[in-house]
N, C-alpha and C positions, 0 to 999 in steps of 0.2 A: 669936787664936792666940798662944801664948807662945814667945818666943825661947829656944832652948836651945843649950847648949855640949856637944858630945860629944867626949870624948878617948878615943882607942883606941891601944893599943900594937900596933904591927905588926912582925913579924920581917922586917926589911929588910936584905938582905945587900949591896945595891949601889945606886948612884945611880939606875939604871933602875927599880928596885923603888919608890924614893921617887916618881919621876915617875908611875908607874903608879898608886900609891896616891892621889896628888893628882888624877889624871885620874878615878878612881872617885869621889872626893869632889865633883869639879866637876859630874859628871853627876847627882848626887842632887838630887832636887826640894827646893826650899826653902833650899838653902845659900846664905848670903849672904857668908861669908868662910871661908877655910880656910888651914891652914898646918902646918908641921912644928915640933915642940917636943922637948925633951929633949936631953941631952948628945950622943947619938948620932943625934939627928934621927929617932927611932924612934916618936914619938908623932904621930899625925895628929889635928889639932884642927879641928872644923867647927862653924860657928855659923850658925843659921838658924831659920826657922819651920817647925814640923811635920815635921822630918827623922825618918824612920822608922829608929831606930838598929839594929833587928834586920835590916832589909834592907840597910842600910849595911854591917854586919859581914859579912853573907852575901856581898855582892858583893866585899869586900875579900878574904875567905878564898879565893874562886873565883879572883880575879886575881893576888893577891900571896902569900898564905900564912897562916901563924899570926896570929891577931888576938885581943886581949884588951880588953874594955871597961874603961877606967880610971875614967871618970866620965861621968855625964850630969847636967847641972846647968841650972836655969833662969837665964837672963840677963835682967836688967832693961832 
């Protein structure tokens, strides 16, 4: 399995939304690390093996709101 890094931009209006988004990321199978990026901390970054990016985005949309995939890249 190849490690991948998924970056998604999430419409987060408050600190509670950020916490919720990270909780969703934490529950995903295969996630080894996660965090927030960007000037407004509006990008959720997850790194791990075999993460289903579509499932991840669907869960985020359901729990937090608008989500856009910024990038999905392989990590050595």
